[in-house]
C-alpha positions as CSV (number, residue, x, y, z in Angstrom):
1,K,0.0,0.0,0.0
2,D,2.9,2.4,0.9
3,K,4.3,1.9,-2.5
4,L,1.0,3.2,-4.4
5,D,0.9,6.7,-5.7
6,R,-2.6,7.6,-5.6
7,K,-2.2,10.8,-7.8
8,L,-0.4,8.6,-10.5
9,L,-3.1,5.9,-10.2
10,S,-5.9,8.6,-10.6
11,Q,-4.2,10.1,-13.6
12,G,-3.8,6.7,-15.3
13,A,-7.5,5.7,-14.7
14,I,-8.6,9.3,-16.2
15,K,-6.3,8.7,-19.2
16,G,-7.8,5.3,-19.7
17,M,-11.3,6.6,-19.7
18,I,-10.4,9.4,-22.1
19,E,-8.7,6.9,-24.7
20,A,-11.8,4.6,-24.5
21,L,-14.0,7.5,-25.7
22,D,-11.9,7.3,-29.0
23,D,-12.7,11.1,-29.5
24,P,-9.8,13.0,-31.4
25,Y,-11.1,16.2,-29.7
26,T,-10.9,15.1,-26.2
27,S,-7.6,14.6,-24.3
28,Y,-6.4,14.5,-20.8
29,L,-4.0,17.4,-19.9
30,E,-1.8,17.2,-16.5
31,A,-1.8,20.4,-14.5
32,E,1.7,21.4,-16.0
33,T,0.5,20.9,-19.5
34,Y,-2.8,22.7,-18.9
35,Q,-1.0,25.8,-17.5
36,L,1.0,25.8,-20.7
37,G,-2.2,26.0,-22.8
38,L,-3.6,28.8,-20.7
39,S,-0.4,30.8,-21.6
40,S,-1.5,31.0,-25.2
41,L,-5.0,32.3,-24.1
42,E,-3.3,35.4,-22.6
43,G,-2.5,36.7,-26.0
44,K,1.3,36.0,-25.7
45,F,3.5,32.9,-24.9
46,E,7.2,32.1,-25.0
47,G,8.4,29.7,-27.7
48,I,9.4,29.4,-31.4
49,G,6.2,31.0,-32.7
50,A,4.6,28.2,-34.9
51,Q,1.1,26.5,-35.0
52,V,1.6,22.8,-34.8
53,A,-0.8,19.6,-35.1
54,V,-0.4,15.8,-35.1
55,R,-1.6,14.4,-38.5
56,D,-1.3,10.8,-39.3
57,E,0.7,10.4,-36.2
58,K,3.1,13.0,-37.3
59,L,4.1,16.3,-35.8
60,M,3.5,18.9,-38.6
61,I,3.7,22.6,-38.8
62,I,0.5,24.2,-39.7
63,A,1.9,27.7,-40.1
64,P,4.7,29.7,-38.5
65,I,3.6,33.1,-37.0
66,A,4.8,36.1,-39.0
67,D,8.2,37.5,-37.7
68,S,8.5,34.7,-35.3
69,P,11.8,32.8,-34.5
70,A,10.4,29.9,-36.4
71,A,9.6,31.8,-39.5
72,K,13.0,33.6,-39.5
73,A,14.8,30.2,-39.3
74,G,13.0,29.0,-42.3
75,I,10.2,26.9,-40.7
76,K,7.3,26.5,-43.3
77,A,3.7,25.1,-43.5
78,G,3.9,21.4,-44.0
79,D,7.2,20.9,-42.4
80,R,7.5,17.9,-40.2
81,I,9.2,17.9,-36.8
82,L,11.2,14.6,-36.4
83,E,13.1,15.5,-33.3
84,A,13.1,18.1,-30.5
85,D,16.5,18.5,-28.7
86,G,17.4,14.9,-29.7
87,V,14.0,13.4,-28.8
88,S,11.8,11.6,-31.3
89,T,8.5,13.3,-31.6
90,S,7.1,9.9,-33.1
91,G,4.0,8.8,-30.8
92,M,4.1,12.1,-28.8
93,S,0.7,13.6,-28.1
94,L,0.3,17.2,-29.3
95,A,0.5,18.5,-25.7
96,E,3.7,16.7,-25.1
97,A,5.2,18.1,-28.3
98,V,4.2,21.6,-27.5
99,F,5.7,21.3,-24.1
100,N,8.9,20.1,-25.3
101,I,9.2,22.8,-27.9
102,R,8.1,25.8,-26.0
103,G,10.2,27.3,-23.3
104,P,11.7,30.6,-21.7
105,A,12.6,33.5,-24.1
106,G,16.3,33.5,-24.9
107,T,16.8,29.7,-24.6
108,S,17.1,27.5,-27.7
109,V,15.6,24.4,-28.9
110,R,17.2,22.1,-31.8
111,L,14.6,20.6,-34.1
112,L,15.1,18.1,-36.8
113,I,12.8,19.3,-39.6
114,L,11.9,17.4,-42.8
115,H,10.7,20.1,-45.2
116,E,7.9,19.3,-47.4
117,G,8.9,17.7,-50.7
118,E,12.5,16.9,-49.6
119,T,14.0,13.6,-48.4
120,E,16.8,14.7,-46.2
121,P,15.9,16.4,-42.7
122,E,17.6,19.6,-41.7
123,L,18.7,20.4,-37.9
124,I,17.7,23.9,-37.1
125,E,18.5,25.7,-33.8
126,I,15.9,28.3,-32.8
127,V,16.2,30.8,-30.0
128,R,12.9,31.2,-28.4
129,A,11.2,34.5,-27.8
130,E,7.9,36.0,-26.4
131,I,5.4,35.7,-29.1
132,E,2.4,38.1,-29.2
133,L,-0.7,36.7,-30.6
134,V,-3.1,38.8,-32.7
135,S,-6.6,37.1,-32.6
136,V,-8.5,39.7,-34.9
137,L,-7.6,40.5,-38.5
138,S,-9.9,42.9,-40.6
139,E,-10.1,44.7,-43.9
140,M,-12.6,46.4,-46.0
141,M,-13.5,44.5,-49.1
142,G,-15.6,46.9,-51.2
143,D,-18.4,47.7,-49.0
144,I,-18.2,44.7,-46.9
145,V,-16.0,44.6,-43.6
146,Y,-14.2,41.3,-43.4
147,I,-13.3,40.1,-39.8
148,N,-11.2,37.0,-39.1
149,I,-11.1,35.8,-35.6
150,T,-8.4,33.3,-35.4
151,H,-9.1,32.2,-31.8
152,F,-10.5,33.5,-28.6
153,S,-8.1,34.8,-26.0
154,W,-8.4,37.4,-23.1
155,S,-7.7,40.3,-25.6
156,T,-10.0,39.3,-28.5
157,D,-12.9,41.5,-27.4
158,E,-10.6,44.4,-26.8
159,E,-9.1,43.7,-30.4
160,L,-12.5,43.7,-31.9
161,I,-14.1,46.8,-30.3
162,P,-12.1,49.4,-32.5
163,V,-12.9,47.2,-35.6
164,I,-16.6,47.5,-34.9
165,Q,-16.4,51.3,-34.0
166,S,-14.8,51.8,-37.4
167,I,-17.5,50.1,-39.2
168,A,-19.8,53.2,-38.3
169,K,-17.5,55.5,-40.0
170,E,-17.2,53.4,-43.1
171,T,-20.0,53.0,-45.8
172,A,-20.3,49.2,-44.9
173,T,-23.3,47.3,-46.2
174,G,-22.5,44.2,-44.3
175,I,-20.0,42.0,-42.3
176,I,-18.3,38.8,-43.0
177,L,-17.3,37.1,-39.7
178,D,-14.7,34.5,-40.4
179,L,-14.4,31.7,-37.8
180,R,-12.9,28.9,-40.0
181,S,-10.2,27.1,-38.4
182,N,-10.7,28.9,-35.2
183,P,-9.8,26.2,-32.4
184,G,-12.1,28.0,-29.8
185,G,-10.7,29.5,-26.5
186,L,-12.2,31.2,-23.5
187,L,-16.1,31.0,-23.3
188,P,-16.7,34.4,-21.6
189,V,-14.7,36.0,-24.4
190,V,-16.9,34.1,-26.9
191,V,-20.0,35.5,-25.2
192,D,-18.6,39.0,-25.4
193,V,-17.7,38.8,-29.0
194,T,-21.2,37.3,-30.0
195,S,-23.0,39.9,-27.9
196,H,-21.8,42.6,-30.4
197,F,-23.8,40.9,-33.0
198,L,-26.7,39.2,-31.1
199,E,-28.6,40.2,-28.0
């Protein structure tokens, strides 16, 4: 009995139940990984500055963030991350991979990258930095205001308000609210944003 770790056993039971769901959108996050995820909802985080995903059990770059260390190092959409600091990413969950690649600004990470369309991987060392995340992008398209909300962080509503205020000054006849590929985020912020359009 003294050798049993109740916390470890509880986590194992929860992981087993989650895996039994066989739902790609449901996963168990340990406290440390959960805190890591929360940092990106604050509108900034420390890391290389790239959106990643696991596709066909391979860690892929979805897109580097503009002007980020990843973009400056030559990381491109479609690249595969084979290793992070000498550790294979094969079989890693997305949360584990992000945890291994992110880190304090000023520290470096060595990534073994296989660029799309190439056969030989390249070892790239990237110095991490603080990455600011903009969640609202907008432009006038003729007489239509196009608003793209990339995710819902604590700053999303603050970013959206000046865009909405500027619509009154424009001769806009309509709004396109683009939420494609938006992974979600903070529910209270979603409610605040929606309240600009619905009572």
